[in-house]
C-alpha positions in Angstrom: -16.8 -11.3 -23.0 -14.2 -9.8 -25.3 -15.1 -9.4 -29.0 -11.7 -8.4 -30.2 -8.4 -10.1 -29.4 -4.7 -9.1 -30.0 -2.6 -11.7 -31.8 -1.1 -12.8 -28.5 -4.6 -13.2 -26.8 -6.0 -15.0 -29.8 -3.0 -17.3 -30.0 -3.4 -18.3 -26.4 -7.1 -19.0 -27.0 -6.4 -21.4 -29.9 -3.1 -22.7 -28.7 -0.9 -21.2 -31.5 2.0 -18.8 -31.4 1.9 -15.2 -32.6 4.4 -16.1 -35.3 2.1 -18.9 -36.6 -0.8 -16.4 -36.7 1.4 -14.0 -38.7 2.3 -16.8 -41.2 -1.4 -17.8 -41.5 -2.3 -14.2 -42.1 0.2 -13.8 -44.9 -0.8 -17.2 -46.5 -4.5 -16.4 -46.2 -5.2 -19.4 -43.9 -6.6 -17.2 -41.1 -6.7 -13.6 -42.2 -6.4 -11.0 -39.4 -8.4 -7.8 -39.3 -6.4 -4.6 -39.4 -6.9 -1.5 -37.2 -6.5 2.0 -38.7 -2.9 1.9 -37.5 -2.4 -1.4 -39.4 -2.2 -3.6 -36.3 -3.6 -7.1 -36.5 -6.6 -8.2 -34.4 -9.0 -11.1 -34.3 -12.7 -11.2 -33.5 -14.8 -13.6 -31.5 -16.6 -14.7 -34.6 -13.2 -15.8 -36.0 -12.6 -17.8 -32.8 -15.9 -19.5 -33.2 -15.2 -20.3 -36.8 -11.8 -21.6 -36.0 -13.3 -23.9 -33.3 -16.0 -25.0 -35.8 -18.7 -23.5 -33.8 -21.7 -21.4 -34.9 -21.2 -17.6 -35.5 -23.0 -15.1 -33.3 -25.7 -14.2 -35.9 -26.6 -17.9 -36.3 -27.7 -20.4 -33.8 -30.7 -22.1 -32.3 -33.7 -20.6 -30.6 -34.7 -22.9 -27.8 -38.0 -22.9 -25.8 -37.1 -24.3 -22.4 -39.4 -25.9 -19.8 -38.2 -27.7 -16.8 -39.0 -29.6 -13.7 -37.4 -28.7 -10.3 -35.6 -25.4 -10.4 -33.6 -26.4 -7.3 -31.9 -29.3 -9.0 -28.9 -28.2 -11.1 -28.1 -31.7 -12.2 -30.8 -31.7 -14.8 -29.5 -33.4 -18.0 -31.3 -31.1 -20.5 -30.4 -28.0 -18.4 -26.7 -28.9 -18.4 -26.8 -29.7 -22.1 -28.4 -26.3 -22.8 -25.7 -24.5 -20.7 -23.0 -26.4 -22.7 -24.6 -25.4 -26.0 -24.7 -21.8 -24.8 -21.1 -22.0 -23.8 -20.1 -23.3 -27.3 -22.0 -20.5 -29.0 -24.7 -22.8 -30.5 -27.7 -21.0 -29.0 -28.8 -17.5 -30.1 -32.0 -17.3 -27.9 -33.6 -19.1 -25.0 -37.4 -18.6 -24.6 -38.9 -19.3 -21.2 -42.4 -18.8 -19.8 -41.3 -17.3 -16.4 -37.9 -16.5 -14.9 -38.1 -19.4 -12.5 -38.6 -21.9 -15.3 -34.8 -21.7 -16.0 -33.7 -21.7 -12.4 -35.4 -21.0 -9.1 -32.4 -19.2 -7.5 -29.6 -17.4 -9.1 -31.4 -16.3 -12.2 -29.2 -13.2 -12.5 -26.1 -15.4 -12.7 -27.5 -17.4 -15.6 -28.7 -14.2 -17.3 -25.1 -12.8 -17.1 -23.7 -16.2 -18.3 -26.0 -16.1 -21.4 -25.1 -12.5 -22.0 -21.4 -13.3 -21.9 -22.0 -15.9 -24.6 -24.2 -13.8 -26.8 -27.4 -15.6 -26.0 -30.6 -13.7 -25.5 -33.0 -14.7 -22.7 -36.6 -14.0 -23.6 -39.1 -14.2 -20.7 -42.7 -14.4 -22.1 -44.4 -13.6 -18.8 -42.3 -10.8 -17.3 -44.6 -10.5 -14.3 -42.7 -9.0 -11.5 -43.6 -9.9 -7.9 -43.0 -7.9 -4.8 -40.0 -9.0 -2.7 -42.4 -10.5 -0.2 -44.3 -12.5 -2.8 -41.0 -13.8 -4.2 -39.9 -14.8 -0.8 -43.1 -16.7 -0.1 -42.9 -18.5 -3.4 -39.3 -19.4 -2.8 -40.0 -20.7 0.7 -42.9 -22.8 -0.5 -40.6 -24.3 -3.2 -37.9 -25.1 -0.7 -40.4 -26.7 1.7 -41.9 -28.8 -1.1 -38.5 -30.1 -2.2 -37.2 -30.9 1.2 -40.5 -32.5 2.4 -40.3 -34.7 -0.7 -36.8 -35.7 0.2 -37.8 -36.4 3.8 -40.6 -38.6 2.6 -38.1 -40.5 0.4 -35.8 -41.1 3.3 -38.5 -43.1 5.1 -37.6 -46.0 3.0 -34.1 -45.9 4.5 -35.3 -45.3 8.1 -34.4 -48.9 9.3 -31.0 -48.8 7.5 -30.1 -45.4 9.0 -31.1 -46.6 12.5 -29.1 -49.8 12.2 -26.1 -47.9 11.0 -26.3 -45.5 13.9 -26.7 -48.3 16.4 -23.6 -50.1 14.9 -21.5 -47.0 15.1 -22.5 -46.3 18.8 -21.8 -49.8 20.0 -18.3 -50.2 21.6 -16.2 -53.2 20.3 -16.1 -56.1 22.8 -12.9 -57.8 23.8 
């Protein structure tokens, strides 16, 4: 993520023209920083302040615990990711890497890094690739076997729908 923006880039971010930014700078409404060559530039903290969001050195520290790491439709997880995106979270504390997500941890780690959020893993135990693979396969089997068990309630409806579709219309 960029931490410094030219007036043009900053204007595009906030939906204002360069001329408006220059006027605001002169009037003291939104003061630009100046480079050694006296060029205007803006910072990410100014962007957060303009949007009414929390500055980088402020923010929440959140301890996160979750249920199924294969389900990305978790309400609290999505709320947390939105808060990170808005710059409201400074640090997320998790017990293990898979407490946040079962797969794709490196993506979420990079996402947090881009939004100036630190991920703290309390138990940084590293497993061999084989051990990780076994744990992931067990997790996948557990989730899908639970889904299969849940489908038993719909067994009759599925069979009836299949029979209806296979029957040819009679004239």
